[in-house]
Residue, then its C-alpha position, 0 to 999 in steps of 0.5 A: x592277360x588272355x594271351x597268357x592264358x592262351x598260350x597254355x592251351x592253344x598254338x600262336x595265334x598268326x592269322x586274322x581268322x585264329x583270333x576269331x576262333x580263339x574268342x569262341x574258345x574263351x565263350x566256350x571255356x568260360x561258360x563251362x567253368x561258369x557252371x561246372x564250379x558252382x555245380x561241383x561246390x553245390x554237390x560236394x555240399x549236397x553230398x555231405x549235408x543230405x548223406x542217407x543216415x542208418x535207419x532214415x528211410x529216403x523220402x521219394x521225389x516226383x520232380x520240380x518243373x520250373x528246375x526242369x525247364x530252367x536246365x533244359x532251355x539254358x543249355x539249348x540257348x547256349x548250344x544254339x549261341x555256339x552253333x551260330x557262332x561257330x557257323x558264322x567264323x566257319x563260313x568266313x573261313x571256306x568262302x574266300x573274298x575277292x582278290x585273294x592271291x590263289x595257290x593251288x594245292x595237291x595232297x600226295x602220298x606223304x608230301x604237299x605241292x604248291x602250284x603259283x600262279x607264275x607257273x612256279x611250284x614248291x614241294x613241302x614247303x608254302x610261301x606267302x606274303x604277310x598282311x595278304x589274303x590267300x586262297x588255297x584251292x586244294x585237291x588230292x592225288x590219291x587218298x583223303x589227307x587234311x590239310x591243317x595249320x594249327x597258328x592259323x586254326x584253319x583245317x580242311x579235307x582234301x579229297x581226290x576228285x573233289x576242290x576244297x578251298x579256305x583262305x587266311x591272312x598271315x599276320x607277320x613274317x615267321x613259319x608255321x607247320x602244315x600238318x596232315x590230320x587225316x590218317x593216308x598211310x605208313x607215312x602219314x605222321x612225316x607229311x609235314x610242311x612249312x607255311x613260309x611267310x615272307x614280308x612283302x618285298x621279300x615275297x616279290x623277289x622270291x617270286x620273280x627269282x622262281x620265274x628263271x628257276x627252270x632255266x636255271x635248273x637246266x644249266x646246272x651241272x646233271x648230279x646238282x640238277x638231279x639233286x634239285x628235282x629231288x627236292x622239288x618233285x617230292x622224292x624225298x617225302x619217301x626216299x632219304x639220302x642218308x640211309x634211313x628208311x622213310x617209305x621207299x628204299x634211301x637213294x644212299x648207296x642204292x645204285x648197283x645193288x641188287x634189289x628182291x622184287x615182290x614177285x622174287x625177281x631180282x634186278x640191279x639197281x641201274x639207269x633202266x631200272x631207275x627209269x622204270x621205276x620212275x614210269x612204271x613203279x606199279x610194274x616194279x615194287x621192291x619186296x618190303x615196301x609199300x605199293x604207293x609210288x605214283x608214276x612220274x610219266x609225262x611229268x618228267x623229260x627224259x632230261x629230268x629222268x637222266x639227272x635223277x640218275x646222275x643223282x643216285x649214282x653219285x650217291x653209291x660213293x657217299x660215305 
């Protein structure tokens, strides 16, 4: 019965702590209805029964001490119960237990980057095993973000220069949306991701396969390698490959075009231009686009930059 009621008001409860928040939600709704319905009915009755008649002088009321104590003490007690209950559940959410698998999270405009203990990275989507304790240690690379998984009922601000943490136990395999719930710039609404909950066996296989991802990437042809890097390094958060405008210019048809900069200078999109935009984006900002591109100097190797250049070049002939 309660599951059907929850389905009307809440997203699916997909973690262990979600149920704890839902119990608190049930209590809050229940106590609200308990007082609202009788109060509303009594108000309607009094509205008609004690309606002032014309020509009748109203009699002033000087108060009722017992009633005033009652309607002050009872709400105070309810608020204290709600505070204590909420505090206990909140503490459980933000204090990770020992033995939890830790994943480091970095928020950037406008994507999430996840770093695993085997050195692997994923961008946008996080992979976790069902039934295991997962700890997220989070910080931001630029502005304040807020990491929010509605299905898990977990949320925490992600602040530059600080570390915040939360933890959860996913109930079962499936996918759940990640939102940024703190306005962080023009593409804030596009800062989405997914929690991909795998079975224990599938997750172990995914971890093992990710160990050799770097070697496999190096063996790919330049265009294919560039495409993989475009996905892994978060380029898709700002640059589309279908001609649509997200935050920065689309990579489709970009190669060989002439772009006008903020200072009205003109540059042809060639290898040197792309390399400079990757390493020193603050020096070349295309007119009409925000100045938000982070520098990848020291993050991407020369071989990786060359692969990205080949990928962008390949999109010049895509119809």
